[in-house]
N, CA, C and O atoms as a GROMACS GRO file, in nm:
protein
  592
    1MET      N    1  -0.735   1.952  -5.179
    1MET     CA    2  -0.759   1.858  -5.056
    1MET      C    3  -0.690   1.739  -5.050
    1MET      O    4  -0.698   1.662  -5.146
    2SER      N    5  -0.629   1.712  -4.958
    2SER     CA    6  -0.527   1.587  -4.958
    2SER      C    7  -0.592   1.502  -4.870
    2SER      O    8  -0.640   1.556  -4.770
    3LEU      N    9  -0.608   1.367  -4.885
    3LEU     CA   10  -0.629   1.303  -4.837
    3LEU      C   11  -0.513   1.175  -4.743
    3LEU      O   12  -0.418   1.120  -4.796
    4HIS      N   13  -0.557   1.155  -4.599
    4HIS     CA   14  -0.442   1.092  -4.521
    4HIS      C   15  -0.519   0.956  -4.520
    4HIS      O   16  -0.641   0.949  -4.532
    5ARG      N   17  -0.432   0.843  -4.502
    5ARG     CA   18  -0.468   0.718  -4.474
    5ARG      C   19  -0.579   0.691  -4.358
    5ARG      O   20  -0.676   0.617  -4.373
    6ARG      N   21  -0.558   0.740  -4.279
    6ARG     CA   22  -0.672   0.741  -4.144
    6ARG      C   23  -0.781   0.794  -4.196
    6ARG      O   24  -0.882   0.739  -4.151
    7THR      N   25  -0.806   0.887  -4.283
    7THR     CA   26  -0.933   0.936  -4.317
    7THR      C   27  -1.004   0.811  -4.438
    7THR      O   28  -1.116   0.762  -4.445
    8VAL      N   29  -0.896   0.794  -4.512
    8VAL     CA   30  -0.962   0.714  -4.610
    8VAL      C   31  -1.007   0.544  -4.550
    8VAL      O   32  -1.093   0.477  -4.607
    9LEU      N   33  -0.943   0.505  -4.448
    9LEU     CA   34  -0.983   0.394  -4.353
    9LEU      C   35  -1.099   0.429  -4.268
    9LEU      O   36  -1.181   0.345  -4.232
   10ALA      N   37  -1.101   0.511  -4.246
   10ALA     CA   38  -1.272   0.544  -4.171
   10ALA      C   39  -1.368   0.564  -4.244
   10ALA      O   40  -1.473   0.586  -4.183
   11LEU      N   41  -1.376   0.566  -4.401
   11LEU     CA   42  -1.488   0.602  -4.491
   11LEU      C   43  -1.531   0.494  -4.474
   11LEU      O   44  -1.635   0.527  -4.417
   12PRO      N   45  -1.535   0.390  -4.478
   12PRO     CA   46  -1.629   0.259  -4.476
   12PRO      C   47  -1.700   0.264  -4.322
   12PRO      O   48  -1.818   0.266  -4.286
   13LEU      N   49  -1.594   0.265  -4.264
   13LEU     CA   50  -1.675   0.264  -4.108
   13LEU      C   51  -1.812   0.386  -4.112
   13LEU      O   52  -1.928   0.370  -4.074
   14ALA      N   53  -1.760   0.484  -4.162
   14ALA     CA   54  -1.845   0.609  -4.170
   14ALA      C   55  -2.001   0.547  -4.239
   14ALA      O   56  -2.115   0.540  -4.192
   15ALA      N   57  -1.940   0.509  -4.374
   15ALA     CA   58  -2.084   0.471  -4.443
   15ALA      C   59  -2.148   0.370  -4.387
   15ALA      O   60  -2.269   0.385  -4.408
   16SER      N   61  -2.123   0.269  -4.323
   16SER     CA   62  -2.169   0.166  -4.269
   16SER      C   63  -2.285   0.220  -4.133
   16SER      O   64  -2.404   0.192  -4.116
   17ALA      N   65  -2.194   0.302  -4.056
   17ALA     CA   66  -2.239   0.362  -3.916
   17ALA      C   67  -2.378   0.439  -3.975
   17ALA      O   68  -2.487   0.429  -3.918
   18THR      N   69  -2.356   0.527  -4.114
   18THR     CA   70  -2.470   0.591  -4.161
   18THR      C   71  -2.579   0.513  -4.210
   18THR      O   72  -2.693   0.554  -4.190
   19GLN      N   73  -2.558   0.392  -4.280
   19GLN     CA   74  -2.642   0.302  -4.286
   19GLN      C   75  -2.752   0.254  -4.193
   19GLN      O   76  -2.874   0.270  -4.198
   20ALA      N   77  -2.671   0.191  -4.104
   20ALA     CA   78  -2.718   0.135  -3.972
   20ALA      C   79  -2.853   0.248  -3.920
   20ALA      O   80  -2.973   0.226  -3.904
   21ALA      N   81  -2.776   0.363  -3.903
   21ALA     CA   82  -2.874   0.466  -3.858
   21ALA      C   83  -3.010   0.485  -3.912
   21ALA      O   84  -3.119   0.486  -3.856
   22ALA      N   85  -2.974   0.500  -4.044
   22ALA     CA   86  -3.071   0.497  -4.157
   22ALA      C   87  -3.171   0.382  -4.139
   22ALA      O   88  -3.291   0.411  -4.136
   23GLN      N   89  -3.144   0.289  -4.131
   23GLN     CA   90  -3.211   0.153  -4.094
   23GLN      C   91  -3.295   0.179  -3.972
   23GLN      O   92  -3.418   0.190  -3.971
   24SER      N   93  -3.205   0.190  -3.855
   24SER     CA   94  -3.290   0.200  -3.750
   24SER      C   95  -3.398   0.308  -3.741
   24SER      O   96  -3.509   0.291  -3.692
   25VAL      N   97  -3.348   0.425  -3.797
   25VAL     CA   98  -3.471   0.548  -3.793
   25VAL      C   99  -3.586   0.463  -3.912
   25VAL      O  100  -3.700   0.508  -3.899
   26THR      N  101  -3.578   0.389  -3.987
   26THR     CA  102  -3.711   0.344  -4.075
   26THR      C  103  -3.767   0.239  -3.996
   26THR      O  104  -3.888   0.215  -3.995
   27GLY      N  105  -3.679   0.175  -3.929
   27GLY     CA  106  -3.742   0.069  -3.800
   27GLY      C  107  -3.810  -0.046  -3.883
   27GLY      O  108  -3.898  -0.117  -3.833
   28GLU      N  109  -3.759  -0.065  -4.032
   28GLU     CA  110  -3.843  -0.177  -4.121
   28GLU      C  111  -3.852  -0.319  -4.036
   28GLU      O  112  -3.761  -0.378  -3.977
   29SER      N  113  -3.985  -0.353  -4.049
   29SER     CA  114  -4.007  -0.485  -3.979
   29SER      C  115  -3.960  -0.600  -4.073
   29SER      O  116  -3.910  -0.590  -4.185
   30PHE      N  117  -3.988  -0.713  -4.001
   30PHE     CA  118  -3.963  -0.830  -4.101
   30PHE      C  119  -4.087  -0.857  -4.226
   30PHE      O  120  -4.055  -0.919  -4.328
   31ALA      N  121  -4.222  -0.807  -4.208
   31ALA     CA  122  -4.311  -0.841  -4.267
   31ALA      C  123  -4.316  -0.710  -4.358
   31ALA      O  124  -4.372  -0.730  -4.466
   32ALA      N  125  -4.269  -0.580  -4.336
   32ALA     CA  126  -4.231  -0.472  -4.413
   32ALA      C  127  -4.140  -0.558  -4.524
   32ALA      O  128  -4.185  -0.612  -4.624
   33ALA      N  129  -4.009  -0.557  -4.484
   33ALA     CA  130  -3.893  -0.612  -4.591
   33ALA      C  131  -3.958  -0.732  -4.675
   33ALA      O  132  -3.938  -0.717  -4.796
   34GLU      N  133  -4.028  -0.844  -4.642
   34GLU     CA  134  -4.075  -0.920  -4.704
   34GLU      C  135  -4.169  -0.841  -4.810
   34GLU      O  136  -4.153  -0.842  -4.932
   35ARG      N  137  -4.259  -0.780  -4.747
   35ARG     CA  138  -4.393  -0.712  -4.870
   35ARG      C  139  -4.287  -0.651  -4.965
   35ARG      O  140  -4.292  -0.695  -5.080
   36ALA      N  141  -4.166  -0.532  -4.933
   36ALA     CA  142  -4.104  -0.461  -5.024
   36ALA      C  143  -4.034  -0.546  -5.133
   36ALA      O  144  -4.015  -0.499  -5.246
   37ILE      N  145  -4.002  -0.656  -5.103
   37ILE     CA  146  -3.934  -0.739  -5.185
   37ILE      C  147  -4.025  -0.832  -5.275
   37ILE      O  148  -3.978  -0.880  -5.379
   38LEU      N  149  -4.128  -0.851  -5.243
   38LEU     CA  150  -4.255  -0.918  -5.303
   38LEU      C  151  -4.280  -0.820  -5.424
   38LEU      O  152  -4.272  -0.846  -5.544
   39ALA      N  153  -4.315  -0.694  -5.359
   39ALA     CA  154  -4.391  -0.588  -5.465
   39ALA      C  155  -4.531  -0.645  -5.496
   39ALA      O  156  -4.573  -0.621  -5.609
   40GLY      N  157  -4.598  -0.705  -5.426
   40GLY     CA  158  -4.711  -0.721  -5.471
   40GLY      C  159  -4.733  -0.899  -5.543
   40GLY      O  160  -4.842  -0.955  -5.544
   41ARG      N  161  -4.618  -0.956  -5.592
   41ARG     CA  162  -4.622  -1.086  -5.646
   41ARG      C  163  -4.651  -1.180  -5.529
   41ARG      O  164  -4.631  -1.156  -5.410
   42THR      N  165  -4.698  -1.281  -5.578
   42THR     CA  166  -4.730  -1.430  -5.504
   42THR      C  167  -4.589  -1.510  -5.509
   42THR      O  168  -4.527  -1.544  -5.610
   43PRO      N  169  -4.549  -1.534  -5.357
   43PRO     CA  170  -4.454  -1.622  -5.396
   43PRO      C  171  -4.484  -1.738  -5.402
   43PRO      O  172  -4.584  -1.775  -5.341
   44VAL      N  173  -4.392  -1.852  -5.493
   44VAL     CA  174  -4.415  -1.972  -5.527
   44VAL      C  175  -4.331  -2.051  -5.419
   44VAL      O  176  -4.211  -2.027  -5.403
   45ALA      N  177  -4.404  -2.154  -5.340
   45ALA     CA  178  -4.322  -2.239  -5.232
   45ALA      C  179  -4.240  -2.351  -5.240
   45ALA      O  180  -4.242  -2.449  -5.165
   46GLU      N  181  -4.153  -2.327  -5.357
   46GLU     CA  182  -4.093  -2.454  -5.418
   46GLU      C  183  -3.972  -2.392  -5.495
   46GLU      O  184  -3.971  -2.283  -5.551
   47GLY      N  185  -3.859  -2.493  -5.486
   47GLY     CA  186  -3.758  -2.498  -5.582
   47GLY      C  187  -3.633  -2.402  -5.490
   47GLY      O  188  -3.554  -2.331  -5.553
   48ILE      N  189  -3.630  -2.408  -5.376
   48ILE     CA  190  -3.582  -2.338  -5.291
   48ILE      C  191  -3.511  -2.440  -5.173
   48ILE      O  192  -3.576  -2.487  -5.080
   49VAL      N  193  -3.364  -2.468  -5.195
   49VAL     CA  194  -3.318  -2.572  -5.091
   49VAL      C  195  -3.241  -2.498  -4.978
   49VAL      O  196  -3.159  -2.417  -5.022
   50ILE      N  197  -3.249  -2.505  -4.870
   50ILE     CA  198  -3.185  -2.431  -4.770
   50ILE      C  199  -3.089  -2.501  -4.662
   50ILE      O  200  -3.145  -2.554  -4.566
   51ASP      N  201  -2.970  -2.504  -4.670
   51ASP     CA  202  -2.885  -2.609  -4.595
   51ASP      C  203  -2.854  -2.504  -4.494
   51ASP      O  204  -2.787  -2.405  -4.524
   52MET      N  205  -2.915  -2.532  -4.340
   52MET     CA  206  -2.868  -2.470  -4.233
   52MET      C  207  -2.869  -2.563  -4.133
   52MET      O  208  -2.946  -2.658  -4.145
   53PRO      N  209  -2.792  -2.554  -4.027
   53PRO     CA  210  -2.795  -2.671  -3.920
   53PRO      C  211  -2.893  -2.602  -3.836
   53PRO      O  212  -2.885  -2.482  -3.810
   54PRO      N  213  -3.023  -2.711  -3.777
   54PRO     CA  214  -3.116  -2.692  -3.698
   54PRO      C  215  -3.124  -2.630  -3.566
   54PRO      O  216  -3.221  -2.580  -3.510
   55LEU      N  217  -2.960  -2.649  -3.513
   55LEU     CA  218  -2.942  -2.606  -3.383
   55LEU      C  219  -2.782  -2.520  -3.409
   55LEU      O  220  -2.681  -2.567  -3.464
   56SER      N  221  -2.797  -2.398  -3.358
   56SER     CA  222  -2.673  -2.361  -3.373
   56SER      C  223  -2.639  -2.308  -3.221
   56SER      O  224  -2.729  -2.248  -3.163
   57GLU      N  225  -2.496  -2.329  -3.145
   57GLU     CA  226  -2.478  -2.327  -3.028
   57GLU      C  227  -2.445  -2.144  -3.029
   57GLU      O  228  -2.470  -2.070  -2.934
   58ASN      N  229  -2.399  -2.111  -3.130
   58ASN     CA  230  -2.367  -1.949  -3.151
   58ASN      C  231  -2.443  -1.894  -3.235
   58ASN      O  232  -2.480  -1.959  -3.333
   59GLY      N  233  -2.480  -1.779  -3.219
   59GLY     CA  234  -2.558  -1.696  -3.322
   59GLY      C  235  -2.456  -1.608  -3.399
   59GLY      O  236  -2.493  -1.552  -3.503
   60ASN      N  237  -2.340  -1.595  -3.356
   60ASN     CA  238  -2.260  -1.497  -3.417
   60ASN      C  239  -2.222  -1.564  -3.556
   60ASN      O  240  -2.194  -1.487  -3.648
   61ALA      N  241  -2.220  -1.692  -3.576
   61ALA     CA  242  -2.178  -1.716  -3.719
   61ALA      C  243  -2.260  -1.868  -3.743
   61ALA      O  244  -2.220  -1.978  -3.703
   62VAL      N  245  -2.374  -1.842  -3.812
   62VAL     CA  246  -2.434  -1.961  -3.857
   62VAL      C  247  -2.420  -1.968  -4.015
   62VAL      O  248  -2.429  -1.882  -4.102
   63ASP      N  249  -2.392  -2.121  -4.019
   63ASP     CA  250  -2.357  -2.140  -4.196
   63ASP      C  251  -2.462  -2.161  -4.220
   63ASP      O  252  -2.548  -2.212  -4.148
   64LEU      N  253  -2.476  -2.107  -4.373
   64LEU     CA  254  -2.590  -2.109  -4.450
   64LEU      C  255  -2.553  -2.124  -4.601
   64LEU      O  256  -2.460  -2.069  -4.662
   65SER      N  257  -2.662  -2.224  -4.653
   65SER     CA  258  -2.606  -2.234  -4.801
   65SER      C  259  -2.729  -2.250  -4.854
   65SER      O  260  -2.818  -2.312  -4.795
   66ILE      N  261  -2.747  -2.183  -4.998
   66ILE     CA  262  -2.877  -2.185  -5.051
   66ILE      C  263  -2.885  -2.231  -5.197
   66ILE      O  264  -2.807  -2.166  -5.268
   67ARG      N  265  -2.954  -2.320  -5.262
   67ARG     CA  266  -2.986  -2.357  -5.403
   67ARG      C  267  -3.107  -2.329  -5.430
   67ARG      O  268  -3.204  -2.352  -5.358
   68VAL      N  269  -3.107  -2.260  -5.573
   68VAL     CA  270  -3.233  -2.231  -5.641
   68VAL      C  271  -3.255  -2.319  -5.765
   68VAL      O  272  -3.172  -2.312  -5.855
   69ALA      N  273  -3.350  -2.392  -5.775
   69ALA     CA  274  -3.350  -2.494  -5.904
   69ALA      C  275  -3.398  -2.356  -6.014
   69ALA      O  276  -3.483  -2.271  -5.989
   70SER      N  277  -3.308  -2.369  -6.144
   70SER     CA  278  -3.318  -2.271  -6.206
   70SER      C  279  -3.216  -2.332  -6.353
   70SER      O  280  -3.121  -2.410  -6.353
   71PRO      N  281  -3.286  -2.258  -6.471
   71PRO     CA  282  -3.192  -2.334  -6.598
   71PRO      C  283  -3.089  -2.207  -6.596
   71PRO      O  284  -2.987  -2.220  -6.664
   72MET      N  285  -3.102  -2.116  -6.542
   72MET     CA  286  -2.959  -2.019  -6.528
   72MET      C  287  -2.926  -1.998  -6.680
   72MET      O  288  -2.811  -2.012  -6.719
   73THR      N  289  -3.036  -1.963  -6.770
   73THR     CA  290  -3.016  -1.898  -6.939
   73THR      C  291  -3.046  -1.756  -6.903
   73THR      O  292  -3.071  -1.691  -6.801
   74GLU      N  293  -3.028  -1.735  -7.053
   74GLU     CA  294  -3.069  -1.565  -7.074
   74GLU      C  295  -3.189  -1.534  -7.028
   74GLU      O  296  -3.208  -1.443  -6.948
   75ALA      N  297  -3.285  -1.613  -7.080
   75ALA     CA  298  -3.436  -1.626  -7.050
   75ALA      C  299  -3.520  -1.643  -6.955
   75ALA      O  300  -3.638  -1.607  -6.953
   76ASP      N  301  -3.441  -1.717  -6.848
   76ASP     CA  302  -3.467  -1.761  -6.740
   76ASP      C  303  -3.376  -1.787  -6.613
   76ASP      O  304  -3.340  -1.904  -6.603
   77HIS      N  305  -3.340  -1.716  -6.534
   77HIS     CA  306  -3.232  -1.724  -6.444
   77HIS      C  307  -3.279  -1.636  -6.308
   77HIS      O  308  -3.354  -1.539  -6.302
   78VAL      N  309  -3.214  -1.700  -6.212
   78VAL     CA  310  -3.242  -1.614  -6.061
   78VAL      C  311  -3.150  -1.461  -6.089
   78VAL      O  312  -3.043  -1.439  -6.147
   79THR      N  313  -3.223  -1.394  -6.037
   79THR     CA  314  -3.165  -1.230  -6.029
   79THR      C  315  -3.148  -1.208  -5.913
   79THR      O  316  -3.040  -1.148  -5.912
   80ALA      N  317  -3.186  -1.218  -5.801
   80ALA     CA  318  -3.132  -1.187  -5.674
   80ALA      C  319  -3.193  -1.276  -5.575
   80ALA      O  320  -3.313  -1.302  -5.580
   81ILE      N  321  -3.103  -1.333  -5.468
   81ILE     CA  322  -3.145  -1.412  -5.339
   81ILE      C  323  -3.139  -1.316  -5.213
   81ILE      O  324  -3.041  -1.247  -5.183
   82HIS      N  325  -3.236  -1.321  -5.158
   82HIS     CA  326  -3.262  -1.235  -5.039
   82HIS      C  327  -3.259  -1.300  -4.921
   82HIS      O  328  -3.337  -1.396  -4.923
   83ILE      N  329  -3.180  -1.284  -4.781
   83ILE     CA  330  -3.219  -1.349  -4.676
   83ILE      C  331  -3.238  -1.236  -4.586
   83ILE      O  332  -3.186  -1.124  -4.574
   84LEU      N  333  -3.367  -1.328  -4.503
   84LEU     CA  334  -3.433  -1.245  -4.410
   84LEU      C  335  -3.398  -1.323  -4.279
   84LEU      O  336  -3.346  -1.435  -4.279
   85SER      N  337  -3.431  -1.253  -4.170
   85SER     CA  338  -3.433  -1.279  -4.048
   85SER      C  339  -3.557  -1.208  -3.983
   85SER      O  340  -3.589  -1.089  -3.984
   86GLU      N  341  -3.628  -1.342  -3.916
   86GLU     CA  342  -3.767  -1.283  -3.848
   86GLU      C  343  -3.712  -1.191  -3.710
   86GLU      O  344  -3.774  -1.087  -3.689
   87ARG      N  345  -3.606  -1.222  -3.624
   87ARG     CA  346  -3.609  -1.149  -3.483
   87ARG      C  347  -3.449  -1.086  -3.513
   87ARG      O  348  -3.390  -1.066  -3.407
   88ASN      N  349  -3.401  -1.067  -3.585
   88ASN     CA  350  -3.317  -0.963  -3.586
   88ASN      C  351  -3.322  -0.820  -3.580
   88ASN      O  352  -3.402  -0.777  -3.664
   89PRO      N  353  -3.264  -0.725  -3.510
   89PRO     CA  354  -3.295  -0.613  -3.516
   89PRO      C  355  -3.304  -0.562  -3.638
   89PRO      O  356  -3.372  -0.458  -3.641
   90PHE      N  357  -3.249  -0.606  -3.765
   90PHE     CA  358  -3.243  -0.540  -3.878
   90PHE      C  359  -3.287  -0.680  -3.973
   90PHE      O  360  -3.204  -0.771  -3.969
   91PRO      N  361  -3.397  -0.701  -4.049
   91PRO     CA  362  -3.466  -0.842  -4.103
   91PRO      C  363  -3.340  -0.841  -4.216
   91PRO      O  364  -3.260  -0.934  -4.210
   92ARG      N  365  -3.326  -0.751  -4.305
   92ARG     CA  366  -3.258  -0.762  -4.424
   92ARG      C  367  -3.117  -0.827  -4.386
   92ARG      O  368  -3.039  -0.740  -4.348
   93VAL      N  369  -3.074  -0.929  -4.385
   93VAL     CA  370  -2.956  -0.990  -4.330
   93VAL      C  371  -2.860  -0.971  -4.483
   93VAL      O  372  -2.757  -0.904  -4.490
   94ALA      N  373  -2.923  -1.048  -4.601
   94ALA     CA  374  -2.823  -1.011  -4.713
   94ALA      C  375  -2.880  -1.038  -4.845
   94ALA      O  376  -2.965  -1.126  -4.854
   95ARG      N  377  -2.847  -0.981  -4.936
   95ARG     CA  378  -2.880  -1.005  -5.083
   95ARG      C  379  -2.764  -1.002  -5.180
   95ARG      O  380  -2.682  -0.911  -5.191
   96PHE      N  381  -2.770  -1.127  -5.257
   96PHE     CA  382  -2.715  -1.152  -5.359
   96PHE      C  383  -2.759  -1.176  -5.502
   96PHE      O  384  -2.835  -1.262  -5.547
   97GLY      N  385  -2.682  -1.068  -5.571
   97GLY     CA  386  -2.736  -1.051  -5.684
   97GLY      C  387  -2.656  -1.145  -5.806
   97GLY      O  388  -2.534  -1.154  -5.814
   98LEU      N  389  -2.744  -1.206  -5.888
   98LEU     CA  390  -2.688  -1.318  -5.990
   98LEU      C  391  -2.729  -1.277  -6.151
   98LEU      O  392  -2.819  -1.201  -6.188
   99SER      N  393  -2.633  -1.353  -6.231
   99SER     CA  394  -2.700  -1.345  -6.371
   99SER      C  395  -2.685  -1.475  -6.442
   99SER      O  396  -2.660  -1.567  -6.365
  100PRO      N  397  -2.690  -1.502  -6.542
  100PRO     CA  398  -2.675  -1.618  -6.599
  100PRO      C  399  -2.546  -1.683  -6.611
  100PRO      O  400  -2.534  -1.806  -6.614
  101ARG      N  401  -2.436  -1.589  -6.621
  101ARG     CA  402  -2.274  -1.607  -6.599
  101ARG      C  403  -2.261  -1.701  -6.494
  101ARG      O  404  -2.170  -1.784  -6.494
  102ALA      N  405  -2.367  -1.690  -6.381
  102ALA     CA  406  -2.327  -1.763  -6.260
  102ALA      C  407  -2.296  -1.895  -6.294
  102ALA      O  408  -2.198  -1.958  -6.253
  103GLY      N  409  -2.406  -1.947  -6.390
  103GLY     CA  410  -2.403  -2.106  -6.384
  103GLY      C  411  -2.473  -2.160  -6.313
  103GLY      O  412  -2.530  -2.255  -6.366
  104ARG      N  413  -2.504  -2.136  -6.183
  104ARG     CA  414  -2.583  -2.206  -6.074
  104ARG      C  415  -2.648  -2.131  -6.014
  104ARG      O  416  -2.588  -2.027  -5.988
  105ALA      N  417  -2.753  -2.136  -5.977
  105ALA     CA  418  -2.761  -2.029  -5.841
  105ALA      C  419  -2.802  -2.099  -5.711
  105ALA      O  420  -2.906  -2.152  -5.673
  106GLU      N  421  -2.683  -2.080  -5.658
  106GLU     CA  422  -2.637  -2.120  -5.539
  106GLU      C  423  -2.555  -1.982  -5.469
  106GLU      O  424  -2.527  -1.882  -5.535
  107VAL      N  425  -2.530  -1.994  -5.347
  107VAL     CA  426  -2.458  -1.930  -5.234
  107VAL      C  427  -2.451  -1.980  -5.112
  107VAL      O  428  -2.518  -2.076  -5.074
  108ALA      N  429  -2.366  -1.916  -5.044
  108ALA     CA  430  -2.313  -2.018  -4.931
  108ALA      C  431  -2.240  -1.846  -4.830
  108ALA      O  432  -2.178  -1.747  -4.868
  109THR      N  433  -2.297  -1.895  -4.690
  109THR     CA  434  -2.239  -1.759  -4.625
  109THR      C  435  -2.265  -1.798  -4.479
  109THR      O  436  -2.348  -1.877  -4.434
  110ARG      N  437  -2.168  -1.719  -4.413
  110ARG     CA  438  -2.226  -1.740  -4.240
  110ARG      C  439  -2.315  -1.603  -4.207
  110ARG      O  440  -2.287  -1.490  -4.247
  111ILE      N  441  -2.423  -1.639  -4.128
  111ILE     CA  442  -2.472  -1.516  -4.094
  111ILE      C  443  -2.521  -1.514  -3.921
  111ILE      O  444  -2.551  -1.612  -3.852
  112ARG      N  445  -2.516  -1.369  -3.882
  112ARG     CA  446  -2.575  -1.372  -3.744
  112ARG      C  447  -2.732  -1.360  -3.730
  112ARG      O  448  -2.814  -1.294  -3.794
  113LEU      N  449  -2.750  -1.474  -3.588
  113LEU     CA  450  -2.883  -1.437  -3.541
  113LEU      C  451  -2.873  -1.414  -3.438
  113LEU      O  452  -2.776  -1.447  -3.370
  114ALA      N  453  -2.996  -1.337  -3.386
  114ALA     CA  454  -3.016  -1.305  -3.245
  114ALA      C  455  -3.061  -1.406  -3.152
  114ALA      O  456  -3.030  -1.414  -3.033
  115THR      N  457  -3.133  -1.476  -3.214
  115THR     CA  458  -3.232  -1.602  -3.119
  115THR      C  459  -3.263  -1.645  -3.200
  115THR      O  460  -3.242  -1.605  -3.314
  116THR      N  461  -3.367  -1.811  -3.144
  116THR     CA  462  -3.401  -1.881  -3.198
  116THR      C  463  -3.520  -1.814  -3.319
  116THR      O  464  -3.606  -1.735  -3.279
  117GLN      N  465  -3.516  -1.843  -3.424
  117GLN     CA  466  -3.599  -1.762  -3.549
  117GLN      C  467  -3.611  -1.839  -3.644
  117GLN      O  468  -3.539  -1.938  -3.652
  118THR      N  469  -3.724  -1.803  -3.755
  118THR     CA  470  -3.733  -1.844  -3.866
  118THR      C  471  -3.632  -1.744  -3.965
  118THR      O  472  -3.621  -1.625  -3.935
  119VAL      N  473  -3.566  -1.798  -4.075
  119VAL     CA  474  -3.484  -1.746  -4.127
  119VAL      C  475  -3.535  -1.788  -4.291
  119VAL      O  476  -3.533  -1.896  -4.348
  120LEU      N  477  -3.582  -1.644  -4.340
  120LEU     CA  478  -3.669  -1.669  -4.485
  120LEU      C  479  -3.547  -1.654  -4.617
  120LEU      O  480  -3.448  -1.580  -4.618
  121VAL      N  481  -3.576  -1.716  -4.684
  121VAL     CA  482  -3.522  -1.700  -4.858
  121VAL      C  483  -3.610  -1.676  -4.934
  121VAL      O  484  -3.706  -1.752  -4.944
  122LEU      N  485  -3.595  -1.518  -5.035
  122LEU     CA  486  -3.644  -1.501  -5.138
  122LEU      C  487  -3.591  -1.526  -5.240
  122LEU      O  488  -3.469  -1.508  -5.234
  123ALA      N  489  -3.640  -1.573  -5.373
  123ALA     CA  490  -3.547  -1.589  -5.483
  123ALA      C  491  -3.647  -1.513  -5.616
  123ALA      O  492  -3.754  -1.546  -5.665
  124GLU      N  493  -3.558  -1.406  -5.641
  124GLU     CA  494  -3.651  -1.331  -5.761
  124GLU      C  495  -3.581  -1.367  -5.897
  124GLU      O  496  -3.461  -1.357  -5.922
  125THR      N  497  -3.682  -1.409  -5.978
  125THR     CA  498  -3.629  -1.416  -6.128
  125THR      C  499  -3.628  -1.370  -6.279
  125THR      O  500  -3.708  -1.276  -6.292
  126SER      N  501  -3.600  -1.385  -6.335
  126SER     CA  502  -3.585  -1.284  -6.457
  126SER      C  503  -3.742  -1.298  -6.485
  126SER      O  504  -3.793  -1.186  -6.497
  127THR      N  505  -3.808  -1.374  -6.496
  127THR     CA  506  -3.949  -1.384  -6.529
  127THR      C  507  -4.041  -1.329  -6.415
  127THR      O  508  -4.163  -1.346  -6.424
  128GLY      N  509  -3.987  -1.266  -6.311
  128GLY     CA  510  -4.102  -1.196  -6.244
  128GLY      C  511  -4.119  -1.281  -6.131
  128GLY      O  512  -4.125  -1.232  -6.018
  129GLN      N  513  -4.127  -1.404  -6.150
  129GLN     CA  514  -4.152  -1.481  -6.060
  129GLN      C  515  -4.075  -1.476  -5.912
  129GLN      O  516  -3.963  -1.425  -5.913
  130VAL      N  517  -4.118  -1.516  -5.807
  130VAL     CA  518  -4.063  -1.473  -5.681
  130VAL      C  519  -4.080  -1.642  -5.598
  130VAL      O  520  -4.192  -1.688  -5.577
  131HIS      N  521  -3.952  -1.717  -5.558
  131HIS     CA  522  -3.967  -1.845  -5.511
  131HIS      C  523  -3.953  -1.783  -5.334
  131HIS      O  524  -3.904  -1.673  -5.309
  132ARG      N  525  -4.005  -1.877  -5.229
  132ARG     CA  526  -4.015  -1.852  -5.115
  132ARG      C  527  -3.970  -1.995  -5.021
  132ARG      O  528  -4.024  -2.105  -5.036
  133ALA      N  529  -3.895  -1.976  -4.955
  133ALA     CA  530  -3.838  -2.101  -4.844
  133ALA      C  531  -3.805  -2.064  -4.715
  133ALA      O  532  -3.718  -1.977  -4.719
  134GLY      N  533  -3.840  -2.096  -4.590
  134GLY     CA  534  -3.810  -2.068  -4.454
  134GLY      C  535  -3.729  -2.198  -4.393
  134GLY      O  536  -3.734  -2.307  -4.450
  135ARG      N  537  -3.658  -2.179  -4.280
  135ARG     CA  538  -3.610  -2.254  -4.191
  135ARG      C  539  -3.589  -2.228  -4.066
  135ARG      O  540  -3.510  -2.137  -4.045
  136GLU      N  541  -3.642  -2.288  -3.965
  136GLU     CA  542  -3.646  -2.263  -3.840
  136GLU      C  543  -3.494  -2.283  -3.790
  136GLU      O  544  -3.448  -2.379  -3.852
  137VAL      N  545  -3.417  -2.238  -3.717
  137VAL     CA  546  -3.284  -2.245  -3.630
  137VAL      C  547  -3.291  -2.218  -3.501
  137VAL      O  548  -3.296  -2.100  -3.469
  138ILE      N  549  -3.293  -2.314  -3.403
  138ILE     CA  550  -3.250  -2.282  -3.251
  138ILE      C  551  -3.131  -2.233  -3.233
  138ILE      O  552  -3.028  -2.288  -3.272
  139VAL      N  553  -3.138  -2.090  -3.151
  139VAL     CA  554  -3.006  -2.053  -3.135
  139VAL      C  555  -2.964  -2.036  -2.964
  139VAL      O  556  -3.022  -1.956  -2.891
  140VAL      N  557  -2.849  -2.133  -2.917
  140VAL     CA  558  -2.838  -2.136  -2.798
  140VAL      C  559  -2.775  -1.986  -2.767
  140VAL      O  560  -2.858  -1.914  -2.711
  141LEU      N  561  -2.687  -1.942  -2.784
  141LEU     CA  562  -2.619  -1.818  -2.757
  141LEU      C  563  -2.641  -1.708  -2.863
  141LEU      O  564  -2.570  -1.711  -2.964
  142GLY      N  565  -2.722  -1.624  -2.851
  142GLY     CA  566  -2.776  -1.514  -2.947
  142GLY      C  567  -2.667  -1.413  -2.980
  142GLY      O  568  -2.581  -1.383  -2.897
  143ALA      N  569  -2.672  -1.354  -3.116
  143ALA     CA  570  -2.569  -1.240  -3.142
  143ALA      C  571  -2.680  -1.137  -3.169
  143ALA      O  572  -2.797  -1.153  -3.132
  144CYS      N  573  -2.637  -1.042  -3.228
  144CYS     CA  574  -2.724  -0.887  -3.259
  144CYS      C  575  -2.784  -0.844  -3.160
  144CYS      O  576  -2.906  -0.834  -3.174
  145VAL      N  577  -2.742  -0.815  -3.066
  145VAL     CA  578  -2.806  -0.760  -2.924
  145VAL      C  579  -2.846  -0.615  -2.993
  145VAL      O  580  -2.764  -0.554  -3.061
  146ASP      N  581  -2.946  -0.580  -2.976
  146ASP     CA  582  -2.997  -0.453  -3.011
  146ASP      C  583  -2.994  -0.359  -2.910
  146ASP      O  584  -3.061  -0.375  -2.808
  147GLY      N  585  -2.889  -0.216  -2.938
  147GLY     CA  586  -2.851  -0.146  -2.833
  147GLY      C  587  -2.732  -0.100  -2.856
  147GLY      O  588  -2.650  -0.189  -2.880
  148GLY      N  589  -2.676   0.055  -2.859
  148GLY     CA  590  -2.564   0.101  -2.911
  148GLY      C  591  -2.482   0.023  -2.940
  148GLY      O  592  -2.376   0.060  -2.990
   0.00000   0.00000   0.00000
């Protein structure tokens, strides 16, 4: 089998289209996504600082940075930071995996938001604990329009 440049370049597009199609078929809700991450654990409502503007003129690129209070030692560190959106077509916006080698439990990114909503952050630790925090952001011009 020979590979051509166009075939190789099309692979990531096909993979992301397949993932989006699978997610739309499952129709996972915001509440279901949160329950799946919590897996029966009760979240702690402290230890997370979310830095995000309270008002975003354009939902296509909303700056977001997250800091989780953690010693980041081998015995006690943040293993994952999840970002969920309450009103986007797909609630799971991002997941960041961390290890003690990260040194600090901090991430920064830009996310797309469909409309004014609450952004939820869940941080899992190596001790099995989950921290939870949310921030509401007003979006003037929304992104993530659901439809073809």
